[in-house]
Each structure stands twice: as C-alpha cells, then as structure tokens.
C-alpha positions in Angstrom: 0.1 -0.1 -0.1 1.3 3.7 -1.0 2.1 5.3 2.0 2.8 8.8 2.7 5.8 10.5 4.5 3.5 13.2 5.9 3.0 13.5 9.5 -0.2 16.1 9.3 -2.3 14.5 6.7 -5.4 12.3 8.1 -4.7 8.8 7.7 -6.7 5.8 6.3 -6.2 1.9 6.1 -7.7 0.1 3.7 -8.7 -3.3 3.2 -9.6 -4.9 -0.3 -11.3 -8.3 -1.0 -13.0 -9.8 -3.6 -12.3 -10.3 -7.7 -10.3 -8.0 -9.9 -13.3 -5.9 -10.5 -13.5 -5.0 -7.0 -10.0 -4.0 -7.0 -10.4 -1.4 -9.7 -13.1 -0.1 -7.3 -10.4 -0.3 -4.5 -7.9 1.6 -6.6 -10.6 4.3 -7.9 -11.4 5.1 -3.8 -7.8 5.0 -2.9 -6.8 7.5 -6.0 -9.6 9.8 -4.5 -8.1 9.8 -0.9 -4.6 10.9 -2.5 -6.3 13.3 -4.3 -7.5 14.8 -1.5 -4.4 14.7 0.5 -5.3 11.5 2.8 -2.3 9.7 3.8 -2.0 5.4 3.0 -1.2 3.5 6.0 -0.5 -0.3 6.0 -1.6 -0.6 10.0 -4.8 -0.1 11.8 -2.8 1.3 14.4 -1.4 4.3 12.4 -4.9 4.7 10.9 -7.5 7.7 11.6 -10.0 5.5 10.1 -10.3 1.9 8.2 -12.2 1.4 4.7 -12.8 -2.2 4.1 -14.2 -3.2 0.4 -16.0 -6.3 1.0 -17.1 -9.2 -1.4 -20.6 -10.7 -0.8 -20.9 -13.3 -4.0 -21.1 -16.9 -2.1 -20.9 -17.5 1.7 -17.5 -17.9 2.4 -16.6 -14.5 0.5 -19.5 -12.9 2.9 -17.7 -14.9 6.1 -14.8 -13.8 5.0 -15.8 -9.9 4.5 -17.5 -9.9 8.2 -14.0 -11.3 9.6 -12.3 -8.6 8.0 -14.6 -5.8 9.3 -14.6 -7.6 12.7 -10.5 -7.6 12.6 -10.6 -3.5 11.6 -13.2 -2.8 14.3 -11.4 -4.7 17.1 -8.0 -3.1 15.8 -8.9 0.2 14.9 -12.8 1.0 15.7 -13.6 3.7 13.2 -14.6 1.7 10.1 -16.3 2.5 6.8 -18.0 -0.5 4.7 -18.2 -0.9 0.9 -18.4 -2.9 -1.9 -20.9 -5.9 -2.7 -21.7 -7.2 0.8 -22.6 -3.1 1.5 -25.8 -4.7 -0.5 -26.6 -6.2 2.4 -26.5 -3.9 5.2 -28.3 -6.0 7.5 -26.2 -8.6 7.4 -23.5 -6.3 8.6 -25.2 -4.2 10.9 -26.1 -7.4 12.7 -22.5 -9.0 13.1 -21.3 -5.2 13.7 -23.3 -2.7 14.6 -20.8 0.0 15.2 -19.6 0.3 11.6 -19.4 4.2 10.5 -20.9 3.7 7.3 -22.1 1.0 4.5 -22.5 1.5 0.8 -22.6 -0.9 -2.0 -20.2 -1.3 -5.1 -19.1 1.7 -7.0 -20.5 4.2 -4.5 -17.3 6.2 -4.6 -19.2 9.3 -3.5 -20.6 7.7 0.0 -17.4 6.5 0.7 -15.7 9.6 0.3 -18.4 11.5 2.3 -18.2 8.9 5.1 -14.5 9.5 5.5 -14.9 13.2 5.3 -17.2 13.1 8.5 -14.6 10.7 10.2 -11.6 12.5 9.2 -11.8 15.7 7.4 -9.3 16.1 4.8 -6.2 18.2 4.9 -5.2 18.9 1.0 -2.2 20.3 0.1 -2.0 20.9 -3.8 1.4 21.8 -4.1 2.6 18.1 -2.3 -0.2 15.6 -2.9 0.4 15.2 -6.4 -0.4 11.8 -8.4 0.4 10.4 -11.6 -2.6 10.8 -14.1 -3.1 7.0 -14.1 -4.0 6.9 -10.3 -2.9 4.8 -7.6 -2.9 0.9 -8.5 -2.9 -1.9 -6.1 -1.1 -4.3 -8.6 2.5 -4.1 -9.5 3.6 -1.5 -11.5 3.9 -3.6 -14.9 0.4 -4.8 -15.3 -3.3 -3.6 -14.2 -6.9 -4.6 -14.5 -8.9 -2.3 -16.9 -12.6 -2.7 -16.5 -14.8 -1.8 -19.3 -18.1 -1.9 -17.7 -20.2 -2.9 -14.8 -23.1 -4.9 -13.6 -24.6 -7.7 -16.0 -28.0 -8.4 -18.1 -27.6 -12.2 -17.3 -30.0 -13.9 -14.8 -27.8 -16.7 -14.1 -29.6 -18.6 -11.3 -26.7 -19.1 -8.8 -25.7 -15.6 -9.2 -26.6 -12.4 -7.3 -24.3 -10.2 -9.1 -26.9 -7.9 -11.0 -28.7 -7.4 -8.0 -25.5 -5.9 -6.3 -23.9 -4.2 -9.6 -27.0 -3.7 -11.5 -27.3 -4.4 -15.3 -24.9 -4.1 -17.6 -23.3 -0.3 -17.8 -20.7 -0.2 -20.4 -17.8 2.7 -20.3 -17.3 4.7 -23.9 -14.8 3.4 -25.9 -12.5 6.3 -25.7 -12.8 6.7 -22.0 -11.6 3.2 -21.7 -8.8 3.6 -24.4 -7.5 7.0 -22.6 -7.4 5.0 -19.2 -5.3 2.4 -20.9 -3.1 4.9 -22.8 -2.1 6.7 -19.4 -1.8 3.3 -18.1 0.9 2.3 -20.5 2.5 5.5 -20.6 3.0 5.0 -16.6 5.2 2.0 -17.0 2.2 -0.9 -17.4 3.2 -3.5 -19.7 0.0 -5.8 -19.3 -3.7 -5.0 -19.3 -6.2 -7.1 -18.2 -9.7 -6.7 -19.6 -12.2 -7.4 -17.0 -16.2 -7.0 -16.8 -18.6 -9.1 -15.9 -19.6 -9.9 -19.6 -16.7 -8.9 -21.7 -18.5 -10.2 -24.8 -21.4 -7.6 -24.1 -19.5 -4.9 -24.1 -21.4 -2.1 -25.7 -24.4 -3.6 -26.2 -26.5 -1.3 -23.9 -24.9 1.7 -25.6 -25.9 0.5 -28.8 -22.4 0.5 -29.9 -22.3 4.0 -30.0 -19.0 5.3 -31.8 -16.6 7.6 -30.2 -13.5 9.1 -31.4 -9.8 8.1 -30.3 -6.6 9.0 -31.8 -8.8 10.8 -34.7 -10.6 7.7 -35.6 -14.1 6.8 -34.9 -14.5 3.7 -32.8 -17.7 1.5 -32.1 -17.9 0.8 -28.4 -17.9 -3.1 -29.3 -15.5 -5.8 -28.0 -13.7 -6.3 -31.4 -12.9 -2.4 -31.7 -11.7 -2.1 -28.0 -9.4 -4.8 -28.9 -8.1 -3.0 -31.9 -7.2 0.0 -30.1 -5.6 -1.5 -27.3 -3.7 -3.5 -29.8 -2.0 -0.1 -30.8 -0.6 0.6 -27.7 2.5 -2.0 -27.5 1.5 -3.9 -24.0 -0.3 -7.1 -23.5 -3.8 -7.5 -23.7 -5.7 -10.2 -21.7 -8.9 -10.9 -22.1 -11.6 -12.0 -19.0 -14.9 -13.2 -18.6 -15.4 -13.5 -22.4 -19.0 -15.4 -23.0 -18.8 -17.7 -26.2 -21.1 -15.8 -28.2 -20.5 -16.0 -32.3 -19.1 -12.6 -32.0 -16.1 -13.8 -30.0 -14.7 -15.3 -33.4 -14.1 -11.7 -34.9 -11.2 -11.2 -32.2 -9.2 -14.7 -32.6 -7.8 -13.5 -35.8 -6.2 -10.3 -33.7 -4.7 -13.2 -31.6 -3.3 -14.9 -34.7 -1.9 -11.7 -35.5 0.1 -10.8 -32.5 -2.3 -8.3 -31.5 -4.0 -9.6 -28.4 -2.7 -12.3 -26.1 -4.0 -16.0 -27.4 -6.1 -16.1 -24.6 -9.5 -16.4 -23.3 -11.2 -16.7 -19.9 -14.5 -18.2 -20.9 -17.1 -19.4 -17.8 -18.7 -22.3 -19.4 -20.0 -23.5 -15.9 -21.3 -27.0 -16.9 -21.6 -28.9 -19.8 -25.3 -30.9 -19.4 -27.4 -29.0 -21.3 -30.3 -29.5 -18.5 -28.0 -28.1 -15.9 -27.0 -25.2 -18.0 -30.7 -24.4 -18.5 -31.6 -24.9 -14.6 -28.3 -22.2 -14.4 -29.8 -20.1 -17.3 -26.7 -20.4 -18.7 -26.4 -21.0 -23.0 -27.0 -24.5 -23.3 -25.6 -25.7 -27.0 -22.7 -27.7 -25.9 -22.2 -29.2 -29.1 -21.9 -25.8 -30.6 -19.6 -24.8 -27.6 -17.0 -27.6 -28.9 -17.3 -26.3 -32.5 -16.3 -22.9 -31.4 -13.7 -24.0 -29.5 -12.1 -26.0 -32.2 -12.7 -23.0 -34.8 -11.0 -20.8 -32.4 -8.1 -23.1 -32.3 -8.1 -23.9 -36.1 -7.8 -19.6 -36.4 -5.1 -19.4 -33.6 -3.4 -22.6 -32.7 -1.2 -20.8 -29.6 -4.7 -20.1 -28.4 -5.4 -20.5 -24.4 -8.5 -21.5 -22.8 -9.2 -21.2 -19.4 -12.5 -21.8 -17.6 -14.6 -22.2 -14.5 -16.9 -24.8 -13.7 -19.6 -25.8 -10.8 -20.0 -29.3 -9.9 -22.7 -30.6 -7.8 -25.2 -28.0 -8.8 -28.8 -28.7 -7.6 -30.1 -32.0 -9.5 -26.9 -32.9 -10.9 -27.0 -36.5 -11.8 -24.1 -39.2 -11.8 -24.7 -39.4 -15.6 -24.7 -35.7 -15.9 -21.8 -35.6 -13.6 -19.8 -38.0 -16.5 -21.0 -36.0 -19.5 -18.9 -32.5 -17.7 -16.0 -35.0 -17.3 -16.7 -36.0 -20.8 -16.6 -32.5 -22.0 -13.1 -32.2 -20.3 -11.6 -34.9 -22.4 -13.0 -33.1 -25.6 -12.5 -29.8 -25.1 -8.7 -30.4 -23.8 -8.8 -26.8 -21.8 -5.8 -25.4 -21.0 -6.6 -24.1 -17.5 -9.7 -24.9 -15.4 -10.9 -23.9 -11.9 -13.9 -25.7 -10.2 -16.4 -25.2 -7.4 -18.7 -27.1 -5.6 -22.0 -25.3 -5.7 -22.8 -23.4 -2.8 -26.1 -21.5 -1.9 -26.2 -17.5 -2.0 -28.9 -15.9 -0.3 -30.7 -14.2 -2.6 -30.0 -16.7 -5.8 -32.7 -18.5 -7.7 -30.9 -21.7 -7.5 -31.5 -22.1 -3.4 -35.2 -23.1 -4.7 -34.4 -25.8 -7.0 -34.9 -29.5 -5.9 -32.6 -32.5 -5.3 -29.9 -30.7 -3.7 -26.4 -32.9 -4.1 -25.3 -33.7 -0.7 -22.0 -31.9 0.6 -20.1 -35.2 0.5 -21.0 -36.4 -2.8 -20.3 -32.6 -4.3 -16.9 -32.8 -3.0 -16.2 -36.1 -4.4 -17.0 -34.9 -7.8 -15.1 -31.7 -7.4 -11.9 -34.2 -6.7 -12.6 -36.4 -9.4 -13.3 -33.1 -11.7 -10.0 -31.8 -10.6 -8.0 -35.3 -10.9 -9.2 -35.9 -14.6 -8.2 -31.9 -15.7 -4.8 -32.0 -13.7 -4.3 -34.5 -16.1 -5.4 -32.7 -19.4 -3.3 -29.8 -18.2 0.0 -31.3 -17.3 0.0 -32.9 -20.8 -0.7 -29.6 -22.3 2.5 -27.7 -20.5 4.2 -31.0 -21.1 3.9 -30.3 -25.0 5.6 -27.0 -24.5 8.9 -28.6 -23.0 11.6 -27.6 -25.9 9.7 -24.4 -27.0 10.7 -21.0 -26.5 7.9 -19.0 -24.7 7.7 -15.2 -24.6 7.3 -14.4 -20.8 7.1 -11.2 -18.7 8.6 -11.1 -15.5 7.1 -10.5 -12.2 9.3 -11.1 -9.1 12.8 -12.3 -8.4 13.0 -15.1 -6.0 16.8 -15.8 -4.9 18.3 -17.2 -7.9 14.9 -17.4 -9.9 12.8 -15.2 -12.0 9.2 -16.2 -11.4 7.8 -14.9 -14.9 4.5 -15.5 -16.8 3.8 -16.8 -20.4 1.1 -15.6 -22.6 -0.8 -18.6 -21.2 -0.6 -17.6 -17.6 -2.4 -14.8 -16.1 -1.2 -13.4 -12.6 -3.0 -15.0 -9.3 -5.0 -17.6 -11.1 -2.9 -19.4 -13.6 0.7 -21.1 -13.3 3.8 -19.5 -13.4 7.3 -20.1 -15.4 10.5 -20.3 -13.2 13.5 -18.7 -14.8 16.0 -20.8 -13.7 18.9 -18.2 -14.2 17.0 -15.2 -14.1 19.0 -13.7 -11.2 22.4 -14.3 -13.2 20.6 -12.5 -16.4 19.7 -9.7 -14.6 15.7 -9.8 -15.2 13.9 -7.4 -13.4 10.1 -7.1 -12.9 8.1 -6.0 -16.1 10.9 -7.1 -18.1 10.0 -9.5 -21.1 12.0 -12.1 -21.7 12.1 -15.3 -24.2 12.5 -18.7 -21.8 13.4 -22.0 -23.6 11.3 -24.5 -21.9 13.2 -27.2 -20.4 10.6 -29.1 -17.8 6.9 -29.0 -16.8 4.2 -30.1 -14.0 0.6 -29.7 -13.6 0.7 -26.4 -13.0 4.4 -24.7 -14.0 6.8 -24.5 -16.7 10.8 -24.6 -15.7 13.4 -23.1 -18.3 16.3 -21.0 -18.7 16.8 -17.4 -20.7 17.2 -18.4 -24.4 20.2 -17.7 -26.3 
C-alpha cells in the first residue's frame, strides 16, 4: 500500500477483498483519497479510519468480509464498509453494529462522504501530486482495465446483478484513454475485466466515439483493436462464448492480442445449463473451441465450472468429465455449488449432498490435472515469450502468454538472477520442464 511521509495528513487504512473488478473499485477510491490529501497507511494502529471493500458473492466470501470488518473494528474501531456485501447492510449491522457507514459497490461518493465525516481532509495541492493514471494495487507492470459494470444475465446461482446492477459499459474512448495513461505510466500488460466482456457496448448500442482521430465503436472488437495499438500485452477475461467472439481470434493470431480467453462455461449438461440459465448448446461450444484453435493454434483457454449443482445426476457429472476430455482446456477452476442468499437456484429441488459435491470436485480436478499437465508438457522444448513478475533468490518468477496473474501458473526462470532480469521485463525462455501447473526453463540464447 502506498504510504506518505507526511505527519500531519489524515491517515486511512484500506482492506480490499474480492475479484479484480472490486480491486479496480478499490484503486479508484484510493486514488481519490490521495487526490484529497489523505495518507494511506499499512496498519490499523496508524490509521485514523479504516475502509473495508467487501465481497458478498458466496457464503465463504461473506464470512471473509465479516471477519475482515470484525478485525478492523477490534484493532481500530472506526470502520467504513463498501463493496458488494454493502448491498446487504442488515447482515453487516447485525454482526458489527458499530461501523460508521455502509455503501454498495461503485458508490465512491458515499465512501468519500463517510471518510470526510470521520476525518476531514487536509489537502495541499503542491504536495499531494498524483500520476495521471492514479494509484494501483497491482505491481507496476500490469493493471486491470474494467470496461463495464453490472450484467444483463440472470444466472440462477448468481446475485451479481442485484449487487452491481445491469450492464453499464464505459464509452470506448474513455477506456482507451485510461489504457493509454496506464501504458505511459509503465504498465506492460492490460487485463480486461467486466462481468461479461462479450456484451461490451450493447447497452450503448455500440455508439461510436473518437480516439486518436478515428471513430471507434463501443464494441469488443473495436476496443481490442484500439488496445492493440498501445504496445502492451492485452488479456481478455470473462468472455461469454458468443459467435462474435470469433471476430477477435484473428487479432490473437496476428499477435495483436494475447492468445488467451477466459470463458466461464460453468457446466456441460444442457439440462443443468438450462437450470443455471446459461447458454446450453454444448455441441456448438465444442465446435467453437475447435474453430478458435484452428484460427489461432497458440490459443490458451481457461474456464470455470460448478459441480454439484442442484439436481446434477451421476450421468450429468460424467457428461461434464467427457466435455473436459473433448475440450482439452488449458486451465480450469472448479467450485462445489454453494447456496448464495437471494439466488434463484436455492429453490431448485434435489440438492446434492455435500460429501458427494466434494467427491465430484476431487474427481473433476484429477481429470483436469492430467489434461493440464499434458498440455504443459507439450511446451517442453519450445521458446516462450514471458513477462517477469518477481525475483526469488536465483529464480525469476515469470508468466507466459498463457498465464494470467494470480489464477494461472508461472514460468520459473532458473537463471533469472544471473541474467539480470527485473520485474516488468519481457524475456524469451527456453522451456526445459513442466508439472501440472508450471513451466521451468532458462533464458533463451
């Protein structure tokens, strides 16, 4: 966390929980705090007030958020709560009645009003200068670029629309100007995030805006074309498998976008997908995956799935395992179904017993681990372009085009220190070995 050396400025502690979209919200609040002259401190003792940006998507996230609020209350006593769990203020008040303020996601004005009430600002415009790309919680060389808020889908297991509202896309020129500022500030990798990246611009009817003297539609392909002009890696997350996703694959094949798609398939049984209120044409999904790989053989596909959804039969779970075998996805995460307060799926019949959920999860991950290990092993002997994240002893910890930070694997560069590598640097790595998650290698001659 950035910390000012001033002794007189009011001091704010900050706890950020949840997904990358929430992280962007935290960065915006932190930037506004610094603009107004607040110091950001890394301990409860040093803070005049603490802001906790919460997550409330599943029960475990709610528990983590309530624990974080409780710790801040115990250690500091003056706590402002914001974020997704803020939509359920009664849950927060019941557990922690003494919090100063509660607001929902993206409600930056309410957070700042609460901070002002608790600790008035002491702004000095000659001292409190910020770079024009604001404060970031990620390392200097990569940043999350949020292109929209909310979601128009009504998946039965999800309450995001009730927390973050319907889809609200940012105009394309606004997004591209932010990306431009980030790259000028040293960012080498842009991670595009939203609740549904494929739907970007539909709410704005794909309105055209001008950037760099050229009209650009507020649409996924036009956005990607603009981002490709900035000279940074661009990685797409949360992409629904709509037909128009095909339009961005040639940009990946041409090296203008990273050959990487994060597509939340969630299941492979048409009946379960219908209960989830998700697209259910599994055969077309497999055809689309094959078409994408034909256009761009280097493409990495990662996905997430839910096992043990209410009513999931043994046969439907076996169909999901069969989908894994056919799709041969590179990276996969899976979660046992967890009831979320307010989700329509809670009312579905035939819940899967918890022990069976866990058994299915273990079988699912075992099947996928073998697939991932084989796909990584196929890279041994190749040279991979990587970006360095950190130096750890003699190693450089890097990521290839196939690896998103925090959620995928890494490339351990054995001679990283000796080669003088530094975080944010691009390097070609000869791959010498692999396991289920990571690659190992040395700098290419």
